[in-house]
N, C-alpha and C positions, 0 to 999 in steps of 0.2 A: 722187864724180865721176858722175852718176847716165847713163843713156843708154838708149833705146832696148832694150830684153829681147830678147833674140835670140828666145826661145819666151814669149810673152806670151800668159796664159791666161786672165785673167777675163773669165768671162760676159757679156754683154752686160747681166744683168738683174742681176747685182752689183753689177756699175759704176752702175748707176740708184739700187740702192738705197743705195752707197753715197755718190752726191754729194744723196741726199734725206736723208739720217740724216747724211750728213757727222761721224760719231763713231766711236768705241772706248770701252770705260770699264774698269775694272779686274775684278774677280772672276776665280779660276778656273773651268778646264773638270772638276779633280777631284769625281769621284760622289761624292754625299751620302752617304745609306745605303744601304747594297743592298737590291734587293729582290727579286729575280729572279735564277738561274742558268739557263744553257742554252747549245745550243750545243759541245756539250767538242771539242776541239782535237785528237782523236784521234789523226791522222797526226804532229804536232808529241810526243804526250804533254801540252800542255798542260791547266790547268785548266779549269774551262766556264767563259765568260764570266760576268762579274755586273753585269748594269744594275742601272740605279739612276736618279734624277729629278738631269736637269742642272742645275749650274749657269750665269752667265752665261759666252759665252765670252772667254777673257782679253786682253790686250793685244798678245799675239803672235798670235793667232788673228785680231786686225784684226776683232774683233766688236763691237757697239755694250753690252755687257757688261749686257744683258739673259738670263734664262732662257728659252729657247725655247716652254717652254708645257709642260703635263702631258702631253701627247703623246708627248713625248720622252724618250726613254730615253741615257743614254751608260755606258760602260764602257771599262775599258783591258783592250789587250792586248801582254801580253809579246813578244817576240819576240828572236832571236838581235842584239846588235851587229854581231857579226861572223861570217856564216853558215860561214864558214870553221871555226868553232869555237862549235859547235853548242849546245855545254853549257858554255860563258862564260858572259860579263856579257849580261843583258838589256835591254832598253828597251820603255818602254810606249808603244805605238800609241793614241793616244784616238780613240773610236769612239762615233758616233751614230747612232739608227734612229727612225722612228717605224711603228708596226706593222699587217702590212695590214691591210685594214677587214673582207674577207672570208675569214675562217678555213676555210670549208668549201673555199674554191676556190685558196686559199693558194700561189703556186708558186716562195714560197722569198722570197730578199733582193736585192735590186737595190742594186751596191756604186758609188757616184758617186766619179769624181773629175775637178773641176771644172779642172783643168788651174794653171797657172803658168811652170813650178815653182816652188811655195809658196806656194800655196792653200791654206788650211783649209778642209777640207769639212765639219768639224765647227760652224765659223762658218755657213759657206755654204749649207749643203742647207737647215737649217727659213728661209731668209730667200728660198729661194726653191723650198720646195714644193710652191705652189701649182701652178705650174706642170709638177710630175709629179702632179696629185692624180687623176687617171686612173689612174693605173700605181699607186696606193696603193692599188686596191681590191684588188689578189691580190698585192703583193708589200711586204715591206718595205722601205722608202727606209733604205739604210743609207750613212753616209760615212764620214770618214777624215782627221786628219791622218798623210800620208806624213811617213816618219823624217825627222828636220833641220826638220820645219815646223809650227808652231803650240806645240801641247803635246804633240809627239814629239818627245822629246828636240830641242826645234828648234835648228837654227843662229844663233849669235850672233855679231855681229860688235862693228860699232860702233855707240857710244851717240847718242839721239836729238837731242842736238846737233852733235853729230860726220858724222850725216847730212845736217842741216841744213847746216854747213860746208861739205862737200864738193859737196852740189847747187847752189853757187853758184862752183865750179870750171867754168873754160870746158872742156864735152867735145869741142868740135870747135876744137882749135888752130888759132891764125893764125899764129904764133911762135915760137922757140924757148924764149922762156921761158913761153909758155900752156902747148908740151907740155911742158917741166920740172913745169909747175904738175899738168900731169894726171898723169905718168907719179908723180908724186910721192902725190897722190893718191890712186891706183890701189893703191902699194904699201902707203900705209896703211890702207887698209882690207882688202886682201888679210893682212898683217902682223895685223890685229885679227882676223879671223877663224880664224887661226893661233893665238895666245894665247887667245881666249875658247871656242872649240871644236873642238881640232886634234884632240884623241881621234874626237870624230864623222865629221871630212872624208873619210876616203878609204870611206866605209859609208855617205855619203848619195843614191848613183845608182839609174837606175833600175832595175837587173840586180836590184839588192837590194829595193826596193819590190816589184817584180811575185813576188817571192818570200814576201815579207809578204801581198801579194793572196793568195798559195794559203792561206797561214797562216789568213788572215781567216775565206777562205772554209768552210775546217774548220772554222772556231770559231762558226761562223755555223749548223755544222751541217746545211752544202747540198756534195750529190756536184757540182755545178758551178756554176762563177761565173759567176752574170746579171751583165753589168757596162755603165757607161753612163759613156764619156770623152769628155770635153771638152777642145779644145785640147791641151797635154803630156800629157792623161790619154789622147789617142787614142796619143800615144807609148807610154805605159806600157802600154798595151791590148793593142797591138800586139808586144810587149816579153812581156808575160802569155804571148802568142798562142801565141809562139814557144817560149816556156819550158815551157807544160801547155797543148799544144794539145786534148788528151781533156778536159780540168777545165773546157774554154769551152762554155757553155753557149749564154744569149741574150746576145750582145756589142754595144752600137751606137757605133760613135767617130763623133765628130760637130766639126767644125770639126779638118783633120786634118793634124798636121806631117807633112811631106813626109820619109819615112824615109831617102831617098838622098839627102839632100843636108846637104853639112858645115858648116858654123857659118857662113863665109863664104858659099857658097850662099847660104842658108838665112836669112840678112840680110839680101843683096839683092835675094831675093824679097820681104820682106817690106816691105822699102823702097818695090817695085813696087808690093804689096798695098795699103799705106797712100797711096801718092800715085793710085792706081787708087780706091781710097776719098773721098779727098779730093775729085779732081774729079767722082765722082761726088755728092757735098754742096753741089761748088759750083755745077754745072749745075742741081739740083733744087732750092737757094735760090733761083737767077736765075728759073726755070720757076714756083714758088709766087710769089714774090714780088716781081715784077719793077719798078724803080724804088725798090725798099725799101731802096736798100744794101748789098746783100749785096758779102761780101767776094768780090774777085778771086786767084787764085793771084799776081800781082805785086801784090800787096795786101799779099799775107802775107808773100811772101816778101822787102817791103821792111821792115814789122813787126821780122821776126826778123833781119834787117840792123841797123836800128838799135839792139834789143834786144842784140845781139856788145857794142855799146860805152856802154849806155844803159837797164839794167833797168828797168823800169817799180816806181814803188810801187804798195802794197798794203793792203786792210783790214787783213790777216794777221798779227801781233802785228808789226811793224814790217818783215815777210819783203818784200822785192822778188823781181819777177820777171824769170827769167836767157831767154837765147835757149832753151837746151837745156831747161826747163823748159815755156815757151810748146810747145817742138816735143813735149815726150810729151803734156802738156795738148792738143794740138791732137789726137793721136796721142787717148787716151784717150775724146774723143767722139763718134770713128770707130768704138767697137764695137761701136757699135748706132744706129739709124737714129732711135730715141728720144732718145738725146743730141743731136740735129745741131742742135737748139735751143738747147744750152746752148754749143756751140761759136760759133753765128750770135752769141750775146749775150758769149759772153768775147771775140770780133776785134772785135765793134762798141763792146765799152767800152776795150780799148787804142788802137785808132785814133782813137776820138772821145773818149774823156776822159781818154787818157793813164795808164790802170792797170790792173792784170794781177790784179785779184781771181778773176773768173771763172776764169781759164786758171789758176791759179794751187793751187783749189781741184779742179781737174779735176787735171794732174800729180798731186797730193796723193793722189789715189781713187786711181789706177796703181798711186802707187807705196807706198800699204800707212799713208801717215799721219792720223790723224785730227789735228780740228780742236786738241785739247789739245797737239799736240806730238808724239804717241808714234808710235809706228812699229808696226808687227806685224813679223812676223819676214822679212816678203815676198822682202823683195830680199835678203837673206842664204839666207836656202833656194834664191832664184834661181838665185844663183852657186854655190853652192858642189853642188848638183848637177848645174845644166849643166859646169861645170869636171871633173868628176868623169865624167862620159860621155864627155862628147868630148875626144877626145887633142890634136887640133889648139892649139898655142899659133901668137899670130902677131904676131910684130915690127910696129915701127915701119913701118920699109921693107918690110913685105908691106904695112900699110895704106897706105903712101902711093900704091903702085902699083895698090890699088885704087881708088882715092877717084873714078878720071875715070870708069871703069863707077859708080859708085855717083852722083855728084851726078848725072851722065847718068840714073839712074832717076826720080832725083828730086831738085826742087830744095829740097825743105823737110825730107825723111828721111833721105835716102840718105848725108851727110856722118857724121850722125851716127849712123848704121846702121855703118856704115864703120869710126868708131876703138870703137864698143863692141865689137871683136873684141879689143881690147887686154887685155879682162876677164878673161881665165884667164891673161894672160901672170904668169909669177912665183908660179902655183896651188902651194902646194906638194904636192902629189897630184898625181900621173898620172891622166891619161883613160884611160878602157878602152875605147873605140869610134870607128873614122874615121865611121860610120853604125850606128845600130840597126838589126839582124837582125831581123825582124816574119815571117820565112816561118814558117807553122803549117799542113802539112801533115798533115792528122787533127781538124782543129777543125772544129766546128761554121760554119755560116756565119754570118761579121760584117758587119754591115750596115757601110757607110761612106760616111758624109756632107759633102758638100761645096756650098759656099754660094760663087758664082761670084762676087760682092763681097766676101767675106772678105780684111778689108786683114792682121790679123796671120797666118792661117794659110794660104796664098792655094790657090785652087780645087785646082791642081793635085797640091795635096800629097794629094789624098784619091783621084784618080787612080794615083798612085804606090803610096800606101798597098793598095786593092784587089789590084793586079798583084802588091805583093810578100807581102801574105798567101796569094795562092795560087789556083789555078783552083778554084775548088767551095766557096771559103771567102771571100773578100773578094768583099763585094755592094755596087755605086755607088748612089748615091740621089744625085739631084743637086738644088739649090735656087737658081734665081735670083733671089739679093736682096739685098739687103746687109747690114753688120752683120759679127759674130763669130760662131759659130754659126748652125744653123738651127733645131734643135727650140723653141725659145723665139721663135722669129720669129712664129711664131699663125698659118705658112700650113697650111690646114687637111689641102691634099693631104699635105704633110711629117707631120705628128702624125697622119693618120689612117696611111698607111704606117708610121711608124715605131711608133705603139702596136698597130697589129695584127703585128706581129712578137713582140715583147714578152709580149703577152697572148693570144693565139693559134695562136703561131708563124709566122704566113703571113711566107714572106718576100717581100721586094716581086722582081718584075722588076729585074736586072741595068740600068741605064742608065736606068731608071725617073726623072722631069724633072717637079719640082714648082714652081710660078711664080706 
């Protein structure tokens, strides 16, 4: 059973890479032979990191199977599975880095989390490194697979074939039979997670990931954590700043998850955000190519209604495009203005040719499925982390009461966003919070970036994060644009302000607006 994820964190450029490469291969991320050690974890008593040549990202990481090149090094950082038992069982976090060019002016490490939750930093950072090339002058660029993700004790739930079958289940049931099928699919998924990863599930939450970040900071040899978090990575960054305010160095939070919203509020806001982005896309298409057959909201809703009864054929190994896959395929293309052209092509293909190949490829890119049919562990990690974080568990009656408001928010995304609230119902581990605490009194200034056209993390989240971090800590920067995130938009005003903050320590004036 697929649905619009509550906190989707694919960076626009990462989605573009997925669409271009459309694949991931085998190969492990384990290092070959160690070539150096440095950065002992003095506070935790850990051994120095042993960096070595990187192999290609594994299937679980969702990489393309190709080694990232000679400039990249990989390592493993052991951390406690259970922080209540610090001397007990350990798990290894997969790390990757590219060292700074100017060693004489090096500022330390800049650690990235690209979101999800469930995205592999080991696979993503090399794919996006060109976007951060200027920062590499003075920083080692570092990323990692958070616990439960990729090669860091990745959560496993269902097999590839089971995930393909579950994607065919109607995620927005129209009658009792459909509802029973949806509930059955949800239970089967949750049971599989418990069977295959039960020992991990209590320990993969954001609070523990924040503890891991501090272990990583110490292991890298840095007194302060310099951090760049995108989407879910902003929530992780906020929780880190709350727990370790004195250890915050330079921190950027881009495409900000609203720390004040519970899952129902967050899903509703996301439905509105994607609808806003869809409306902006439709206006842009009509303006740029008048009379060229641009889709309309009516044509899209008609297509989706037809798909509910009759999925479309595709060229993807006999798979058919369902209504839910089409909705998520549309959402996938809205993550970046650069991928709007794929949405136009996909909708035109579906309405004029009666096939759904392009929309299905967009769906696969969002859900971590490669063309050869293998899934990364993105979906499993996303569910496991979200469910151990949030304590709310919603019933069918809860969803039915919310449906009118969600449908009014978006005729395209609202219904799926509402039914997705059942994702943690029956989860074998209790959640930890109503909403995350991100108050960070005593922290250095944290740059909080909101994009007014962001579909996945609506702009209001940045305002709330800046306020909740605390006076003198949260510094808000606004980008008036489209797509998920702002730094990778190419907007010179925005990148200049962020680079000056990270490289020269120049904190921009709060309320700065770039367009």
